[in-house]
DONU-700510 format. One record per residue (C-alpha): residue number from 1; residue in three letters; x, y, z. Coordinates in steps of 0.25 Angstrom, whole numbers, plus 5000, padded with zeros to 4 digits. Layout:
REM residues N
   seq   type      X      Y      Z
   NUM    ALA      X      Y      Z
...
REM end
This chain:
REM residues 475
   seq   type      X      Y      Z
     1    MET   5041   5026   5010
     2    PRO   5054   5020   5015
     3    LEU   5064   5028   5022
     4    HIS   5078   5027   5016
     5    HIS   5092   5030   5022
     6    GLY   5104   5036   5015
     7    PRO   5114   5027   5007
     8    HIS   5122   5016   5014
     9    PRO   5137   5020   5017
    10    PRO   5146   5019   5004
    11    ARG   5155   5007   5004
    12    ASP   5170   5009   5000
    13    ASP   5167   5002   4986
    14    ASP   5155   5010   4982
    15    ARG   5164   5019   4973
    16    ASP   5170   5007   4966
    17    ARG   5156   5001   4965
    18    ARG   5150   5013   4958
    19    ARG   5161   5014   4948
    20    LEU   5158   5000   4944
    21    ALA   5143   5001   4945
    22    VAL   5139   5005   4931
    23    ASN   5143   4998   4918
    24    PRO   5145   5009   4908
    25    PHE   5138   5000   4897
    26    TYR   5126   4999   4906
    27    ALA   5126   5014   4910
    28    THR   5126   5021   4897
    29    ALA   5126   5018   4882
    30    ASP   5140   5023   4881
    31    PRO   5148   5013   4889
    32    LEU   5161   5021   4887
    33    GLY   5155   5033   4893
    34    GLY   5146   5027   4903
    35    MET   5146   5028   4918
    36    THR   5154   5018   4926
    37    GLU   5150   5023   4940
    38    ALA   5137   5022   4946
    39    PRO   5130   5035   4951
    40    PRO   5129   5036   4966
    41    THR   5116   5031   4973
    42    HIS   5115   5040   4985
    43    ARG   5118   5053   4979
    44    MET   5114   5060   4966
    45    PRO   5124   5057   4955
    46    ALA   5132   5070   4950
    47    THR   5128   5068   4936
    48    PRO   5117   5063   4928
    49    LEU   5116   5048   4923
    50    PRO   5111   5044   4909
    51    PRO   5096   5040   4910
    52    GLN   5098   5026   4906
    53    THR   5109   5024   4917
    54    ALA   5101   5030   4928
    55    TYR   5089   5021   4924
    56    ARG   5098   5009   4924
    57    LEU   5104   5011   4937
    58    VAL   5090   5013   4944
    59    HIS   5084   5002   4936
    60    ASP   5094   4992   4940
    61    GLU   5094   4995   4954
    62    LEU   5079   4994   4954
    63    MET   5080   4980   4949
    64    LEU   5083   4975   4963
    65    ASP   5069   4979   4968
    66    GLY   5059   4968   4969
    67    ASN   5049   4964   4958
    68    ALA   5037   4972   4962
    69    ARG   5028   4961   4956
    70    LEU   5033   4951   4966
    71    ASN   5031   4960   4978
    72    LEU   5020   4954   4986
    73    ALA   5022   4964   4997
    74    THR   5017   4976   4990
    75    PHE   5002   4979   4988
    76    VAL   5007   4989   4977
    77    THR   5004   4987   4962
    78    THR   5015   4982   4955
    79    TRP   5009   4980   4941
    80    MET   5000   4988   4932
    81    GLU   4997   4987   4917
    82    PRO   5007   4994   4907
    83    GLN   4996   5004   4903
    84    ALA   4996   5009   4918
    85    GLY   5011   5010   4918
    86    VAL   5010   5019   4905
    87    LEU   4999   5027   4911
    88    MET   5007   5030   4924
    89    SER   5019   5033   4916
    90    GLU   5011   5043   4908
    91    CYS   5007   5050   4921
    92    ARG   5020   5049   4929
    93    ASP   5022   5064   4928
    94    LYS   5008   5068   4932
    95    ASN   5007   5074   4946
    96    MET   4994   5069   4953
    97    ILE   4993   5082   4961
    98    ASP   4993   5091   4949
    99    LYS   4978   5089   4946
   100    ASP   4978   5102   4937
   101    GLU   4989   5098   4928
   102    TYR   4984   5083   4927
   103    PRO   4969   5084   4928
   104    ARG   4966   5070   4922
   105    THR   4976   5063   4932
   106    ALA   4968   5070   4943
   107    GLU   4955   5066   4936
   108    LEU   4960   5051   4936
   109    GLU   4963   5052   4951
   110    ARG   4948   5058   4953
   111    ARG   4942   5046   4946
   112    CYS   4950   5036   4954
   113    VAL   4945   5042   4967
   114    ALA   4931   5041   4961
   115    MET   4933   5027   4957
   116    LEU   4938   5023   4971
   117    ALA   4927   5030   4978
   118    ASP   4917   5022   4970
   119    LEU   4925   5009   4972
   120    TRP   4925   5012   4987
   121    HIS   4910   5016   4988
   122    ALA   4911   5030   4992
   123    PRO   4897   5035   4995
   124    ASP   4898   5045   4984
   125    PRO   4911   5043   4975
   126    SER   4909   5057   4969
   127    THR   4912   5063   4983
   128    ALA   4923   5054   4988
   129    VAL   4936   5060   4990
   130    GLY   4949   5054   4986
   131    CYS   4963   5055   4980
   132    SER   4975   5047   4975
   133    THR   4987   5046   4984
   134    THR   5001   5040   4983
   135    GLY   4996   5027   4989
   136    SER   4987   5022   5001
   137    SER   4997   5027   5011
   138    GLU   4995   5042   5007
   139    ALA   4980   5039   5006
   140    CYS   4979   5033   5020
   141    MET   4987   5046   5025
   142    LEU   4976   5055   5018
   143    ALA   4965   5046   5024
   144    GLY   4971   5047   5038
   145    MET   4973   5062   5036
   146    ALA   4958   5064   5033
   147    LEU   4954   5055   5045
   148    LYS   4962   5063   5054
   149    ARG   4958   5077   5049
   150    ARG   4943   5072   5049
   151    TRP   4945   5068   5064
   152    ALA   4952   5081   5067
   153    LEU   4941   5089   5061
   154    ARG   4930   5082   5069
   155    ASN   4939   5084   5082
   156    ALA   4943   5098   5080
   157    ASP   4940   5102   5094
   158    ARG   4950   5091   5099
   159    TYR   4961   5090   5089
   160    PRO   4972   5094   5088
   161    ALA   4974   5092   5103
   162    LYS   4986   5086   5109
   163    ASP   4979   5075   5116
   164    VAL   4971   5071   5104
   165    ARG   4977   5062   5094
   166    PRO   4969   5056   5082
   167    ASN   4970   5041   5080
   168    LEU   4968   5031   5068
   169    VAL   4963   5017   5070
   170    MET   4968   5006   5061
   171    GLY   4973   4992   5061
   172    VAL   4987   4988   5064
   173    ASN   4988   4983   5050
   174    VAL   4987   4996   5043
   175    GLN   4997   5000   5032
   176    VAL   5008   5009   5038
   177    CYS   5003   5021   5031
   178    TRP   4993   5022   5042
   179    GLU   5003   5022   5053
   180    LYS   5010   5033   5045
   181    PHE   4998   5041   5045
   182    CYS   4996   5040   5060
   183    ASN   5011   5044   5062
   184    PHE   5011   5055   5052
   185    TRP   4998   5061   5056
   186    GLU   4999   5059   5071
   187    VAL   4987   5050   5072
   188    GLU   4987   5038   5082
   189    ALA   4986   5025   5075
   190    ARG   4977   5015   5083
   191    GLN   4979   5001   5077
   192    VAL   4971   4989   5079
   193    PRO   4981   4977   5081
   194    MET   4980   4964   5074
   195    GLU   4975   4953   5083
   196    GLY   4976   4938   5080
   197    ASP   4972   4935   5065
   198    ARG   4966   4949   5063
   199    PHE   4976   4957   5055
   200    HIS   4969   4970   5054
   201    LEU   4960   4980   5061
   202    ASP   4948   4975   5070
   203    PRO   4936   4984   5068
   204    GLN   4932   4984   5083
   205    ALA   4946   4986   5088
   206    ALA   4948   4998   5078
   207    ALA   4935   5005   5083
   208    GLU   4939   5003   5098
   209    LEU   4952   5011   5095
   210    CYS   4944   5023   5090
   211    ASP   4941   5035   5098
   212    GLU   4938   5050   5095
   213    ASN   4952   5052   5090
   214    THR   4951   5042   5079
   215    ILE   4952   5048   5065
   216    GLY   4948   5034   5058
   217    VAL   4950   5020   5057
   218    VAL   4958   5013   5045
   219    GLY   4953   5000   5039
   220    ILE   4962   4993   5030
   221    LEU   4956   4986   5017
   222    GLY   4968   4977   5015
   223    SER   4978   4975   5026
   224    THR   4993   4976   5022
   225    PHE   4996   4965   5031
   226    ASP   4987   4954   5026
   227    GLY   4978   4960   5015
   228    SER   4965   4959   5024
   229    TYR   4954   4969   5024
   230    GLU   4950   4976   5037
   231    PRO   4935   4975   5040
   232    VAL   4932   4990   5036
   233    ALA   4917   4988   5037
   234    ASP   4918   4982   5051
   235    LEU   4927   4993   5055
   236    CYS   4917   5003   5051
   237    ALA   4906   4996   5059
   238    ALA   4915   4996   5071
   239    LEU   4917   5011   5070
   240    ASP   4902   5013   5067
   241    ALA   4899   5006   5081
   242    LEU   4910   5015   5087
   243    GLN   4903   5027   5082
   244    GLU   4889   5022   5088
   245    ARG   4896   5020   5101
   246    THR   4905   5032   5102
   247    GLY   4901   5042   5091
   248    LEU   4915   5041   5085
   249    ASP   4915   5042   5070
   250    ILE   4928   5035   5065
   251    PRO   4930   5035   5050
   252    VAL   4937   5023   5043
   253    HIS   4948   5024   5032
   254    VAL   4950   5012   5024
   255    ASP   4964   5009   5019
   256    GLY   4961   5001   5007
   257    ALA   4975   5002   5001
   258    SER   4973   4988   4995
   259    GLY   4959   4984   4998
   260    GLY   4953   4996   4993
   261    MET   4956   4991   4979
   262    VAL   4953   4977   4981
   263    ALA   4940   4976   4990
   264    PRO   4931   4984   4980
   265    PHE   4934   4974   4969
   266    LEU   4935   4961   4977
   267    ASP   4927   4963   4990
   268    GLU   4915   4972   4985
   269    GLU   4906   4967   4997
   270    LEU   4917   4972   5007
   271    VAL   4912   4985   5013
   272    TRP   4924   4993   5017
   273    ASP   4924   5006   5009
   274    PHE   4915   5019   5008
   275    ARG   4903   5010   5010
   276    LEU   4906   5011   5025
   277    PRO   4903   5025   5029
   278    ARG   4914   5025   5039
   279    VAL   4925   5024   5029
   280    ALA   4930   5038   5026
   281    SER   4941   5035   5017
   282    ILE   4948   5024   5009
   283    ASN   4962   5023   5003
   284    THR   4968   5013   4993
   285    SER   4981   5011   4985
   286    GLY   4980   5012   4970
   287    HIS   4993   5006   4970
   288    LYS   4989   4993   4977
   289    TYR   4977   4986   4973
   290    GLY   4973   4998   4965
   291    LEU   4983   4992   4955
   292    VAL   4991   5005   4952
   293    TYR   5006   5006   4953
   294    PRO   5011   5014   4966
   295    GLY   5008   5024   4971
   296    VAL   4993   5028   4971
   297    GLY   4983   5027   4982
   298    TRP   4969   5033   4984
   299    ALA   4962   5039   4996
   300    LEU   4947   5041   4996
   301    TRP   4937   5048   5006
   302    ARG   4922   5045   5007
   303    ASP   4919   5060   5004
   304    ALA   4925   5074   5006
   305    GLU   4921   5074   5021
   306    ALA   4930   5062   5024
   307    LEU   4942   5071   5018
   308    PRO   4943   5084   5026
   309    GLU   4944   5095   5016
   310    GLU   4956   5102   5023
   311    LEU   4965   5090   5020
   312    VAL   4963   5093   5005
   313    PHE   4973   5103   4999
   314    ARG   4971   5112   4987
   315    VAL   4982   5117   4979
   316    ASN   4983   5125   4966
   317    TYR   4997   5127   4963
   318    LEU   4997   5116   4953
   319    GLY   4985   5122   4946
   320    GLY   4971   5120   4949
   321    ASP   4965   5117   4963
   322    MET   4969   5104   4968
   323    PRO   4964   5097   4981
   324    THR   4974   5087   4986
   325    PHE   4974   5078   4998
   326    ALA   4987   5070   4998
   327    LEU   5000   5069   5005
   328    ASN   5008   5070   4992
   329    PHE   5007   5081   4982
   330    SER   5014   5077   4969
   331    ARG   5012   5063   4965
   332    PRO   5011   5055   4952
   333    GLY   4998   5054   4945
   334    ALA   5002   5041   4937
   335    GLN   4996   5032   4948
   336    VAL   4983   5039   4948
   337    ALA   4982   5037   4933
   338    ALA   4986   5022   4934
   339    GLN   4975   5021   4945
   340    TYR   4964   5026   4936
   341    TYR   4969   5018   4925
   342    THR   4968   5005   4933
   343    PHE   4954   5009   4938
   344    LEU   4950   5011   4923
   345    ARG   4958   4999   4918
   346    LEU   4952   4989   4928
   347    GLY   4939   4994   4933
   348    ARG   4932   4986   4944
   349    GLU   4932   4973   4937
   350    GLY   4947   4974   4934
   351    TYR   4950   4978   4948
   352    ARG   4942   4966   4953
   353    ALA   4949   4956   4944
   354    VAL   4963   4961   4948
   355    GLN   4960   4961   4963
   356    GLN   4953   4948   4962
   357    SER   4965   4941   4955
   358    ALA   4974   4947   4966
   359    ARG   4965   4941   4977
   360    ASP   4964   4928   4970
   361    ILE   4979   4927   4968
   362    ALA   4981   4931   4983
   363    GLY   4971   4920   4988
   364    SER   4977   4909   4979
   365    LEU   4991   4912   4984
   366    ALA   4987   4913   4998
   367    ALA   4981   4900   4998
   368    ARG   4993   4893   4991
   369    VAL   5002   4900   5001
   370    SER   4993   4894   5013
   371    ALA   4994   4880   5006
   372    LEU   5009   4880   5007
   373    GLY   5007   4877   5022
   374    ASP   5018   4886   5027
   375    PHE   5009   4898   5028
   376    ARG   4997   4904   5035
   377    LEU   4988   4914   5028
   378    LEU   4983   4927   5035
   379    THR   4975   4932   5023
   380    ARG   4972   4925   5010
   381    GLY   4971   4937   5000
   382    ASP   4956   4937   5000
   383    GLN   4955   4952   5003
   384    LEU   4967   4959   4998
   385    PRO   4975   4950   4988
   386    VAL   4985   4949   4999
   387    PHE   4988   4938   5009
   388    ALA   4997   4936   5021
   389    PHE   5002   4923   5027
   390    THR   5012   4918   5037
   391    THR   5019   4905   5040
   392    ALA   5011   4894   5046
   393    ASP   5013   4891   5061
   394    ASP   5021   4879   5059
   395    VAL   5031   4886   5050
   396    THR   5044   4889   5058
   397    ALA   5055   4888   5048
   398    TYR   5053   4901   5041
   399    ASP   5044   4914   5042
   400    VAL   5037   4923   5033
   401    PHE   5050   4932   5032
   402    ASP   5057   4920   5027
   403    VAL   5047   4918   5016
   404    ALA   5047   4933   5012
   405    ARG   5062   4932   5011
   406    ARG   5063   4920   5003
   407    LEU   5052   4924   4993
   408    ARG   5059   4937   4991
   409    GLU   5071   4930   4986
   410    GLY   5062   4926   4974
   411    GLY   5057   4940   4972
   412    TRP   5044   4939   4980
   413    LEU   5041   4950   4990
   414    VAL   5032   4944   5000
   415    PRO   5032   4952   5013
   416    ALA   5033   4946   5027
   417    TYR   5030   4955   5039
   418    THR   5024   4954   5053
   419    PHE   5010   4959   5057
   420    PRO   5008   4971   5066
   421    PRO   5006   4972   5081
   422    HIS   4998   4960   5088
   423    ARG   5002   4951   5076
   424    GLU   5017   4954   5075
   425    ASP   5019   4939   5077
   426    LEU   5013   4937   5063
   427    SER   5023   4938   5051
   428    VAL   5017   4936   5037
   429    LEU   5019   4936   5022
   430    ARG   5010   4944   5013
   431    VAL   5007   4943   4998
   432    VAL   5000   4954   4990
   433    CYS   4994   4950   4977
   434    ARG   4992   4961   4968
   435    ASN   4989   4963   4953
   436    GLY   5001   4958   4946
   437    PHE   5003   4947   4956
   438    SER   4998   4935   4947
   439    ALA   4994   4921   4950
   440    ASP   5007   4917   4943
   441    MET   5015   4925   4953
   442    ALA   5008   4920   4964
   443    ASP   5012   4906   4960
   444    LEU   5026   4910   4959
   445    LEU   5026   4916   4973
   446    LEU   5020   4903   4978
   447    ALA   5030   4894   4971
   448    ASP   5042   4903   4977
   449    LEU   5036   4901   4991
   450    GLU   5034   4886   4989
   451    ARG   5048   4885   4984
   452    LEU   5054   4893   4997
   453    LEU   5046   4885   5007
   454    PRO   5054   4872   5008
   455    GLU   5067   4881   5011
   456    LEU   5059   4889   5021
   457    ARG   5054   4877   5028
   458    ARG   5068   4872   5030
   459    GLN   5073   4884   5037
   460    PRO   5076   4882   5052
   461    GLY   5068   4895   5055
   462    PRO   5065   4908   5050
   463    VAL   5078   4914   5044
   464    THR   5074   4929   5039
   465    ARG   5080   4938   5050
   466    ASP   5078   4951   5043
   467    LYS   5063   4951   5042
   468    GLY   5063   4964   5035
   469    ALA   5072   4959   5024
   470    ALA   5063   4947   5021
   471    THR   5053   4956   5015
   472    GLY   5052   4970   5008
   473    PHE   5038   4973   5015
   474    HIS   5037   4982   5027
   475    HIS   5023   4985   5031
REM end
């Protein structure tokens, strides 16, 4: 989550502004007895407010947020059916951790894990181990913890030793949660850099970074930067060859935050999951292409052996005997209920239809952006329903940050950002097509882009000085 600092220093006219801030007719049903002074914003008010007044103050301030449906930076679900919203409202007071008090909510979680184990071809779905999380970031942390503990148990004679530090191999394109994991859990991050037009991990380069202290290798099924799949099967083959040469048995974790809920429906022939014996664990975001409002994620392990028992805690002080493996304790059960609703509501054919529609829209929009002549595509939306593009080589009047800034004026949030080391020279725009981003909305986005291009072409050069202000996206 972002870090926030304290309030800005008050200005001399703050007191007068507060006294004039609230119209008494607006603040209460009784304008003669209503409040005329707004409550403080950086300390708790001394007295209560009427509920309608408190609602109005917060509601109006939130009106300045962007429209979530026009946010093409986020992978997170921004639309669900009204029935799902009602169901979540009915479950908003249920604590997911309290499985003794809410046994049916716990049963829905168990069913979701079983469905995902089947979807991801676990050798025996009945013995696969998994849990819900607050999102893929927590799921990745749990998977990383399991990898590190398995490595430590195998190397108990050497670890912990001052001169032995475990490492995790990954592409430089990983989501920031993996860098956090390595920082928080004191694991060396060994990253395969981007090279040329390869924007994700190279299997052979990853294998060459492995040694006896490698706890695992992370493969990304759907890169945040451009929406492309990493070649998980090729990665496993490279690690198989490494084991034949050296005896090193390195497990793979697949970060399927987005692709884990796309590939099973649209790319059934793609082998990336538990069909590969080297894949020990997989995570996904229920609140991305799992089609549920934030925040819910899922972490699954091939079998109980892949998740060391000593990481599982058992508590009885909420009643019953509850095994738990999570960074959080209390958290809402509404998203788990919504995930089960969505699995039940759509089924495999429904998910296939929704994801295919998103991919079709992404592919069509990418082709039309390319046809404008000002842009060069890096990806075309044919893996994740996501495509990235940059300005053509002969475009010098503006850059991608100018485009993002001007689109934002119309309400569209299309992120502009630079790529990681070895390709920091490359700045791109990225469009995420989700459920709820319709073909009509794609037409509107393209029309706004076409309208802006003549003005951008007339610029003497790129004019966006504050690149961070041009887009709300920060990787």
